[in-house]
ROKOL-525310 format. One record per atom (N, C-alpha, C): y, x, z; residue in one letter. Coordinates in steps of 0.1 Angstrom, whole numbers, plus 5000, padded with zeros to 4 digits. Last residue first. Layout:
YXZA/...
END
This chain:
222063603807S/222363473800S/221763483786S/223063803831K/221763743826K/222063613820K/225663823837K/225063933830K/223663893825K/227963553832P/226863613839P/226163723831P/230263813823Y/229463743833Y/229163603829Y/231164133811R/230963993808R/229963933819R/233864353809T/232564323815T/232464173814T/235364463779Y/235464373791Y/233964363796Y/237064713762K/235764673767K/235964583780K/238464853734I/238664753744I/237364703749I/238565033713G/237965073726G/238264973737G/239364963688A/240465003697A/239965043711A/236964873678M/237564993672M/238665053681M/236664633693Q/235664753694Q/236264883689Q/238864483684E/238664513699E/237764633700E/238264463657L/239464533661L/239264573676L/235964303657I/235864443652I/237064523657I/237164073666R/236064133674R/235864283670R/238964013646Y/239464053659Y/238464123667Y/237163943625V/237964063624V/238564113637V/236363703637Q/235363813635Q/236163943633Q/238663563635C/238163583648C/237063703647C/238963543607S/239963613615S/239463653629S/236863363602Y/236763503597Y/237763583605Y/237863133614G/236663183619G/236463333615G/240163093598F/240363123612F/239063183617F/239063093570E/240263163574E/240263193589E/236662963567N/236863093560N/238163163562N/234862823588D/236262823586D/236562963580D/231762713575Y/232562813581Y/233962803578Y/228362573578W/229762563575W/230562683581W/225262593563V/226062643573V/227562623569V/222062473558Y/223462443555Y/224262503566Y/218962583544L/219862573555L/221262553551L/215762523534V/217162513529V/218062483541V/212662683529A/213662623538A/215062633532A/209262703522Q/210662683516Q/211562613527Q/206862703533T/207562833533T/208962823527T/206962373540G/206062483541G/206862613543G/209962273537N/208662233531N/207762353530N/212962163552V/211862253552V/210562193546V/216362133555I/215162093547I/214162193548I/219162033575T/218062133573T/216862063565T/221161873583A/220961893568A/219761983565A/221361863610Q/221061743603Q/220661763589Q/222362113617A/220862083619A/220461963612A/224262343605D/224262193605D/222762153605D/225862603622F/224562563616F/224562403617F/228762763614I/228262653622I/226962593615I/230063103616C/229462983609C/228962883619C/231663253633A/231463293619A/230863183610A/233763053654H/232463113650H/232463163636H/236062913659R/236063063662R/234763133658R/237462663640S/236262713646S/236362863648S/239562563625G/239862623638G/238662673646G/237862303611V/239062383610V/239362433624V/235662133612F/235462273616F/236762363614F/236261893602D/235861893616D/235762043621D/236561913575S/237761923583S/237461923598S/233861873565S/234462003566S/235662013575S/232161653589V/232561693575V/233361813577V/229561483608V/230561593606V/230861613591V/227561293613E/228861243608E/229861353605E/225361363627P/225161323613P/226461283606P/225361663647S/225961533644S/225661493629S/224661903656N/223561813654N/224061673651N/225562233652S/225962093652S/224762013649S/226362553666Y/225362453663Y/225862313663Y/227362883656D/227562763664D/226562663659D/227163233656I/226563103652I/226862993661I/228763423669Q/228763413655Q/228163283650Q/228263413695K/229663413691K/229763393676K/225563443697R/226163313700R/227563303697R/223963663692M/224763613681M/225463483684M/222363713714P/223563793713P/224363753701P/221463363723S/221263493718S/222463583717S/222063103732H/221563203742H/221363343736H/223062923713L/223462913727L/223163033736L/222162993688A/223562953689A/224062953704A/219463023692M/220263143688M/221763113690M/218762763698Y/218662863709Y/219462983705Y/219262643674R/219962593685R/219962703696R/217362773658M/218762803656M/219662753667M/215062663670Y/215262813670Y/216762843668Y/215362403663E/215262443677E/215562593679E/215262413635N/216462363642N/216462413657N/212662523630V/213862593626V/215062543633V/211062323641E/210962453646E/212262533643E/211762093626E/211962093640E/211962233646E/210962173600K/212362143603K/212662153618K/208562433602S/208962293601S/210462283604S/206762683583T/207362643595T/207662493593T/204862963570E/205162813570E/205862783583E/206263283563R/205263193569R/205763053569R/208263403549A/206963473550A/205863393556A/210263183529L/209863253541L/208563313540L/212863143507T/211363153508T/210963243519T/215862953510L/215063073514L/213563043512L/218962893504N/217662843499N/216762953500N/221762813521L/220762923520L/219362863516L/224962733513I/223662673513I/222662793511I/227962733531A/226962813524A/225662743525A/231262603528M/229862583532M/228962683524M/234562613543S/233662633532S/232162603537S/237862563550V/236462533555V/235562533543V/240662473530N/240062553541N/238762483545N/241662303510P/242362433513P/241662523523P/239662183483I/240062163496I/240662303500I/238262163456P/239662123459P/239962093473P/236062453454V/236362313454V/237762283459V/234162693437R/235462673444R/235762523443R/230962793441I/231762683435I/233062673443I/229063093435A/229963013443A/230662903434A/225963263441N/226963213432N/227863133441N/223263503444G/224263423449G/225263373438G/220063623456T/220963603446T/222063513451T/218063863475L/218963743474L/219763743461L/216664093476K/215963973479K/216763843476K/217964333474G/217264293462G/216464163464G/217864393509E/218364443496E/217364393484E/217164333534L/217264223525L/217764263511L/217464553549Q/216064503547Q/216064383537Q/220164593554P/219464673543P/218064613540P/222564413561L/221164403564L/220364463553L/224964523551V/224864483565V/223364473570V/224564553525K/225264663532K/225164643547K/223264323517A/222464443518A/223164563525A/225364143514V/224464133526V/223664263528V/226464183490A/227064253501A/226264243514A/224964013474K/224764163473K/225364233485K/226163773483A/224763793484A/224363943483A/228963813477A/228463803491A/226963833493A/230263803454G/229463933457G/228863923471G/230263533432T/230463583446T/229663713448T/231763363404E/230763443410E/231163483424E/232263003399T/232663143399T/231563233405T/233262693390L/232162773391L/232562923390L/235362473405V/235362593396V/234162683399V/236362143404M/235362233410M/235262353400M/239962073402N/238662103396N/237662163406N/242462043413L/241961933404L/240461953399L/243462253426P/243362133433P/242762013425P/243262463406A/242362463418A/242362333425A/243262463371S/243862403383S/242962393395S/242062773358R/242162623358R/242562573371R/241663033361G/242962993356G/243162843356G/238963073367R/239963063378R/241363033374R/237463113344R/237562983350R/238662963361R/237263463347D/236763343341D/236963223349D/240363633355A/238963603358A/238563473350A/243063643348K/242163743342K/240663713344K/244663353338H/244063423349H/243063523343H/247263123328Y/246463243325Y/245963303338Y/246762783340N/247562903336N/246663023334N/246862473354D/246262553344D/247162663339D/248162493388T/248062423375T/247362523365T/247562673408L/247762533411L/247662453399L/244962923404N/246262863400N/246362723404N/243763163429Q/243663063418Q/244963003415Q/244263313450D/244163393438D/243963293426D/244263163473N/245563193467N/245463263454N/241362943470T/242163043476T/243463073468T/239362653478Y/240162733469Y/241062833476Y/236362673497A/237662623496A/238462713486A/233062683483H/234162753489H/235562683487H/229962683487V/230862583483V/232162613490V/227562923477T/228762893485T/229562783479T/224262973477E/225262903470E/226462873480E/221763213476V/222963163485V/223963103475V/218263233476H/219563213468H/220563153477H/215563463483G/216463353485G/217663343476G/212563593497S/213563583487S/214463463490S/211363633522V/210763693510V/211763703499V/212163683555I/212663623543I/212063703531I/210763593586G/210663683575G/211263613562G/211063443609F/210163393599F/209863493588F/212763593627K/211763503632K/210663473622K/214463763613D/213763813625D/212663723629D/215363593593D/214463703589D/213763763601D/216963413607M/215763363600M/214863483596M/218963593617A/218163513626A/216863463619A/219963693593K/219363783602K/218463703612K/221063453583L/220063523575L/219263623584L/222963383602P/221763303601P/220663373593P/224763623598P/224063593611P/222863493609P/225463623570V/224663733576V/223963693589V/227263413563I/225763403560I/224963513566I/229763483573A/229163343576A/227663343574A/230363733564N/230363703579N/229663573582N/230363673537T/229363763542T/229263743557T/232663503536T/231363453533T/230263543538T/234763683543C/234463563551C/233063503549C/233664023540S/234363903535S/233963783545S/234264323560A/233464243550A/234264123546A/235864483574A/235364373581A/234564273572A/235564833569S/235864703563S/235164593572S/237365123582V/236165033580V/236564903574V/238365443591I/238565333581I/237265253579I/237465613610K/238865583609K/239165473600K/234965693633D/235265613621D/236765583621D/234365823656A/234865903645A/235365823633A/233365633673D/234665673676D/235265753664D/231465413651T/231565523661T/233065553663T/229465133644L/230765183645L/230865293655L/226965023645I/227065153638I/228465213638I/227264783658D/226764903666D/226765033659D/227764593641N/228964663646N/228564773655N/225964423628N/225764563627N/226964653632N/226464173644I/225264203636I/225064353635I/228864133658G/227664073663G/226364103656G/230764163629A/230764153643A/229464083648A/229964343603V/229964203607V/229764203622V/231364603582L/230964553595L/231064403597L/230764843560N/231164703560N/230564643573N/231965173556K/231165083564K/231664943564K/232165313523M/232765263535M/231865163543M/231165403499S/230365423511S/230965373524S/232365143477G/231865273480G/231065283492G/234564893492K/233864953481K/233365093485K/234664623515G/234964763512G/234064813501G/235864293515P/234664383513P/235164523508P/238564263538A/237964233525A/236764323524A/240464373556T/239964243558T/239464193544T/240064693570L/240264623558L/239664483559L/241564893594I/240564783592I/240964703580I/242265223604V/242465113595V/241265023594V/244065433627K/242865373622K/243165253613K/246665543632S/245465613636S/244165563629S/250065603627A/248865523624A/247665603627A/252165773631G/251965663641G/250765583639G/253165823598K/253265873612K/253165753622K/250965773572S/252165723579S/252065773594S/248465853564K/249565943562K/250865903568K/246865633568L/246765743578L/247865853576L/247165483545H/247765433557H/247865553568H/245665623526Q/247165633525Q/247765593538Q/243065543529S/243465653537S/244965683536S/242665353510L/243065303523L/243565423532L/241765513489A/242965433487A/243565393501A/239365613500E/240365703495E/241765633494E/237865383505E/238265473516E/239365563512E/238865093487D/237965203490D/238665293500D/240864893483R/239564853488R/238564963491R/244064763483W/243264883484W/241964863490W/244664493483V/245064573472V/244264703471V/244264333505G/243164343495G/243464423483G/246064293527T/246464273513T/245364263503T/245664343553N/245264213548N/245564193534N/244764603573D/245264573559D/244764443554D/245764683603I/244864583597I/245464553583I/245864983620I/246464903609I/245464813604I/246365083653V/245365033643V/246064943633V/248465353662A/248265213659A/247065193650A/249865573675N/248365563675N/247865413672N/252865393682D/252065513680D/250565483682D/256165273679I/254665243677I/253965373675I/258865283679G/258165283692G/256665263691G/259765303654Y/259765163660Y/259165163673Y/259165553647A/260565523647A/260865383653A/256465553644T/257065603657T/258565573658T/256065483618Y/255865383628Y/256465423642Y/257265553590D/257265623602D/257265513614D/255665513559I/256265453570I/256165543583I/254265573535S/255665623537S/256365563549S/251865473527A/251865613531A/253265653536A/251965213517P/251365233530P/251465373536P/254865093501S/253865203502S/253265213516S/256964933504D/256164913492D/254965013492D/258264763532S/257764883526S/256964843514S/259864653561Y/259764633547Y/259364763540Y/258664523591I/258964643584I/258764623569I/259464353618V/259164323604V/259664443596V/258164363651K/259064423641K/258564383627K/257964143676I/257164193665I/258164233654I/257764093710E/258664133699E/257864203688E/256463833727N/256063953720N/257063983709N/257263583737G/257663703744G/257263833738G/256263403718N/255763403731N/256063533739N/257563613695A/256663503696A/255963513710A/260363713679I/259763713692I/258863593693I/260863923651F/260863793657F/260063803670F/263364153637S/262064123644S/262063973647S/265764293632E/264764273622E/263364253628E/267864293649R/266764393652R/265664383642R/269264083637E/269964213639E/268864323642E/267563873638E/267863933625E/268564073627E/265263753656D/266363843659D/266663923646D/263863433661V/264163533651V/265363613656V/261263303681R/262663333680R/262963443670R/258863073688I/259163183680I/260763193678I/256562943712T/257862953707T/258063083699T/253362773709G/254362853716G/255762843710G/251262763687D/251162723700D/252062813709D/252362653655F/252062773664F/252162723678F/250862363640A/251962433646A/251562553655A/248062383617G/249062323626G/250062413631G/246362473598H/246062503612H/247062453622H/247462383573V/246062363577V/245762373592V/250162433573S/249662303568S/248262273571S/251962563599D/250862593590D/250262453586D/254762723613R/254162603608R/253062633598R/255262993622R/255562873631R/254862743626R/254763153601L/253963163613L/254063043622L/256763063584L/255363053579L/254463073591L/259063143598S/258762993597S/257262973592S/259063413596A/258763353609A/258363213608A/259663433569R/258363493574R/258063423587R/262263313568K/261163253561K/259763303566K/263663503583V/263563363588V/262363293581V/263463723566L/262963723579L/262663583585L/264963633543D/263463673542D/262863663556D/267363523534D/266863493548D/265363523548D/267763593508P/268563663518P/268063633533P/264763643488A/265663553496A/266463623506A/263063823478S/264363813471S/265363723479S/261364033503G/261463923494G/262863913488G/259864343506K/261164263508K/261164153498K/256564343517R/257464373507R/258764283509R/255664413552V/255664323540V/256664383530V/254064453582V/254664523571V/254564433558V/254664383616V/254064343604V/254764413592V/254064503650A/254764493637A/253964433626A/252564483673R/253864543674R/254664523661R/250364333694L/250864323680L/252364373680L/248264493715R/249664443714R/250064443699R/245464483736L/245964483723L/247364423722L/245864523768S/244864563758S/245564583745S/247764443786D/246964563790D/246064603779D/249264203786G/249664323777G/248864443780G/248463983799G/249264073806G/249764193798G/248163813769D/248063793783D/249063893790D/247363823741T/248163933747T/248063933762T/246063623727K/245263713736K/246063823742K/248063513711D/247363423721D/246563513731D/248663723694I/249663673704I/248963593715I/246163743680L/246663863688L/247663813699L/246163493667I/245063533676I/245563643686I/248463503651R/248263393661R/247263443672R/247863723635A/249063733644A/248863623655A/245763623621M/245463743630M/246663753640M/247163443606L/246163393616L/245763503626L/248663603590R/249363523600R/248363463610R/246663743576G/247663813584G/248263723595G/245463543562I/244663613572I/245663683581I/247663463545R/246863363553R/246163433564R/249863733548G/249463613541G/248663533551G/251063983553F/251363873562F/251063743555F/250564333556G/250364213548G/250464093558G/249364493581Y/249864533568Y/249564413558Y/250064473614L/249464393603L/250164433590L/249264693640V/250164663629V/249464583618V/248964743675V/248364683663V/249464653653V/248464963702D/249364903692D/248564863680D/246964913733V/246764963719V/247664893710V/247665023766P/247764923756P/247664983742P/245165243781K/246565203779K/246565103767K/242465223785S/243265313794S/244765293793S/241264883787A/241665003779A/242565093788A/240564713806P/239764713794P/240064823785P/240664883838K/241264803828K/240464813815K/239364883871A/239264943857A/239764843847A/239164783896S/240464803891S/240564853876S/237364563918A/237364653906A/238764663901A/237164373937G/237864493941G/237964593930G/234264253922I/235264233933I/235864363938I/232364323905L/233764293899L/234764283910L/229964333917D/230564453912D/231964443906D/229564053922A/229764143933A/230464273928A/229163823908V/230263903904V/230564013914V/226863703920E/226863733906E/227963823901E/227663683947R/226563773944R/226563803929R/229763493945R/230063623950R/228963723947R/228263273936V/229263333927V/229563473932V/226663233959Y/226063263946Y/227063323937Y/228563163979D/227763283980D/227063323967D/229562933967E/230463043970E/229663173972E/227362763966I/228062803954I/228862923956I/224762893989T/225962803986T/226562843972T/221362943981L/222662993984L/223662883981L/218862853974G/219262823988G/220662873991G/218762933947A/217762983956A/218162963971A/220762803933G/221062943938G/220062983948G/219462563928E/220762563934E/220962703941E/217162643913G/217062573926G/218262593934G/218162743889H/217362823898H/217362773912H/219862563877D/218462583871D/217562663881D/222262583891Y/221362463893Y/219962483887Y/223062843882Y/222962813897Y/222062693899Y/223062833855Q/222062923861Q/221962883876Q/225162643851V/223762613847V/222762703854V/227262803862A/226962673868A/225462633864A/227363013844L/227163043858L/226662913865L/227962883820R/226662943822R/226362973836R/230562803827G/229562703823G/228162763825G/231963033831I/231662943843I/230662843840I/231863333820D/231463203815D/231063113827D/234363573820I/233363503829I/233163363823I/235363893814H/235163763807H/234063693815H/237764083833A/236464043829A/236463923820A/239464293857P/239464233843P/237964203839P/238464223891G/239064313881G/238964233867G/239364003918L/238564043907L/239264143898L/239263883947D/240063993942D/239164053931D/238863523947L/238363653949L/239263753942L/239663273942E/239963313955E/239463463958E/238763213917S/240263223918S/240563283932S/236063173921L/236463293914L/237963313916L/236062923934T/235663043941T/236163163934T/236962763912K/237762773925K/237362893933K/234862783894L/236162843891L/237062853903L/232862653909I/232662793904I/233962863902I/233862403912P/233662483924P/233462633921P/233962313884F/235162333892F/234962423905F/231362283874T/232062403871T/233362423879T/230362033884E/229562163886E/230462283884E/232161843877F/231761853891F/231061983894F/232361873850E/233461933858E/233061933873E/228961923841S/230161853841S/231161923849S/225761923827L/226862003831L/228161923830L/223161823823E/224161743829E/225461813834E/221761883790N/221761893805N/222861813810N/221461963763E/220661843769E/220561853784E/222862143749E/221962193759E/221062083765E/224361973733V/223562073727V/222562133736V/225661793752Q/224961743739Q/223961843734Q/226761943772R/225761833775R/224961793763R/228562093757V/227362163764V/226362053767V/230361893749Y/229661973739Y/228362033745Y/231461823774R/230661723766R/229761793756R/232962053780H/231862013788H/230861923781H/234862033759D/233962143760D/232762123769D/236061793767K/235261793754K/234361913754K/237461883789M/236461783791M/235561773778M/239262053777I/238362103787I/237162013788I/240661863762Q/239961973755Q/238862033764Q/241961713781T/240861653773T/240061753766T/243761913791V/242761853800V/241661793792V/244062203769A/244562083776A/243362013783A/244062563774R/243462443769R/243962313777R/244762823781N/245762743773N/245062613767N/241462923784V/242862963785V/243662873775V/238862873780L/239562773788L/241062803789L/236862933751S/237862973761S/238562863767S/233462893749K/234762833745K/235762863755K/231163003759G/231863073749G/233163013744G/230562813779Y/229662843768Y/230362903756Y/233662823788I/232562723789I/231662743777I/235463093804Y/234863023793Y/233862913797Y/238263293813C/237163203817C/236763123805C/239263623818K/239263513809K/238063423812K/241363803838V/240063743838V/240063613829V/243763923845N/243163953832N/241663913832N/245163853867K/243963943869K/243263983856K/247363703860S/247463803870S/246363893872S/246463553837R/247763623837R/247763733848R/243863443843S/244163513830S/245463603831S/244163333868L/243163433866L/243463513853L/246163133862Q/246363243873Q/245363353871Q/244862973843G/246063053840G/246363163850G/242762873858V/242462953846V/243663033843V/244262733877L/243362833882L/242962923870L/245662543862P/246462643869P/245562763874P/243262393851I/244262463843I/245062573850I/241762263869M/241262393864M/242362463857M/242862023874G/242962123885G/242562253880G/242061883852E/243561913854E/243762023864E/239361863858A/239761943846A/241261973847A/239561683880L/239061823882L/239461913870L/240661463868A/241461523878A/240961673881A/238561393851E/239861433845E/240661503855E/236661323869R/236461443861R/237761493855R/237861083878E/237561193887E/237361323880E/238060933855K/239360983861K/239061093871K/235360893849W/236260973839W/237461023847W/234560733871D/233960863868D/234860953859D/236160513865K/236360583878K/235760723876K/234960433841F/236460463842F/236760553854F/232360363848Y/232660473839Y/234060523840Y/230860283876D/232160263870D/232460383861D/228360373882D/228560233882D/229860193875D/226960633862P/227960583871P/228060433871P/223560733863R/224660663855R/225660603864R/222861023882E/222660883880E/223860833871E/222061333866R/223061253874R/222861103871R/219161523868K/219861413861K/220861343870K/217761813863R/218661753873R/219561653866R/216361933844E/215661843852E/216561763862E/218162113833N/217562003825N/216861893833N/218662313851M/219562203851M/219062083842M/
END
C-alpha cells in the first residue's frame, strides 16, 4: 500500500465529508458485530467499539502517519461491510491490517474485496466456539485508582457477557452514611480520565450499583479470607487485589480461603518466588496450575517491552533507568510525616527524588538482564502519565535512524505491538498520553544515539495503560481466547 498513492483531492472539504459519512456508517456495523456476534473490530490495534466518528477518522490518520501509507475510510469501510454480512464466530479482527494487506498484495492477487475477506476469515464463518466455556466472574478487591479503572475496562468489554463479568468490589466500610453513593460517584467522575462512558445507577437496598446494565455488588470486609462470594451468586472468581497490602504468595493466599474465589492477580510487584508477569513479554510462563500471580508494576510494564526489543536487536551491556513519575496516593498533599525518605514533602509542589525497584524487577521478567541495570525515580507534580529514560550501552554501534525505524516496526508489526506504541511528533507532552492502552509509547523525536550509547524516552499512562496490561493477564488467567485476524500480520 506504500506504493499506492491517492491523488490530492481537489476539494478537501468534500473529501472530508465523504470520509466522515463512511466513518459514521461504520458505527452501527461495529456495534452489530460486537453485540450480536462478539466480533471486535480494530484499526491497527485501536478498538472501534464505542468510538465517535472523529475518533475513527483520527485512528485512520494515525496509521497514515506512522505507516506512511494511504489507508483511509475508503479502504476499510468495504472490509467492515463484508464482515457484517457474514455469519462469524467470536473473534478480534483488525480491518486496518486486512485493508493494507489487500492493497499491498496487488489488490488481493486479483480477488475482489468480498472474496478476499471471505478467504481471510474462512475458518471463522459459521464458527460457534465461544472465547470461554462459560462467563468468568471477576471481583475487584480494593476500589482505588487502579480498581476503578479496571472496573471501567471490564464494563466496557462486557459486550454480550460471554467472557469476563465484573460481579463485585470489596472495600472497607467508610464512615459516611452514603458510602455506596460515594463509591459509585468516584467511578462516575474522574479528574484525570474524565466521565464514565455510560450510566451508573445506585441500588442501596441491594448494596450494589448498576453500570451499563452490569450489577456490581459492593461487599464490605476487612479480611480477604472471610467472604462467602457464593452468597452473592459469585463462584470460581478471579480476585484482582488492588490494595497492595499483601505482596507475597502466602499473604495473598488468604483470598483463596474465601468461598467462591479461585485465583488471584496482584496489581503490584510480587515478592518472593511469585511469578511477575508482563503481558506480551513473559506471560507464556503462566500455566493453568498458577493460582496467584503478580502483574508487576506500572514502570516495569513500561520499560520491559522496549528493553527486550533493544536487547533482542542490539544487545544490552548495561544501562540506567530513570523514571520521571507522576505523584501517587502514598505521597502527601502538604508536608507531613511519612515513613519513607522525602515522600513526606508536598507532592503537588515538589520534584521528589526517590527510589524505584523497577530496574531490579526487570530481572524477574528478563533474566538475561540481571545485574545489568540500575534505576532511580523522580516524582513530579502531575497526577498521571510518567516517563522512563533508558540510558543504554549496547553491544554494537547503531544510529538514531536505525533505532527509530526498528522501534516503529516493533510498535506496528511485532508481537509486542499492544505493549509498544510509537510517536514521531515533536509537539507531544505528557497529557497527550492520558488514556493510552499501551504499556509505553516510544518517543522517536527524543532518541539520542552515539555509537554504542543510546538514550530512549518512553511515555506511559501509569494508571490506564497499566490497567490494560493487567486486563490482558486477567484474560489469559481466566482462559479467555479470541481468534485474531489477519493471521499473517
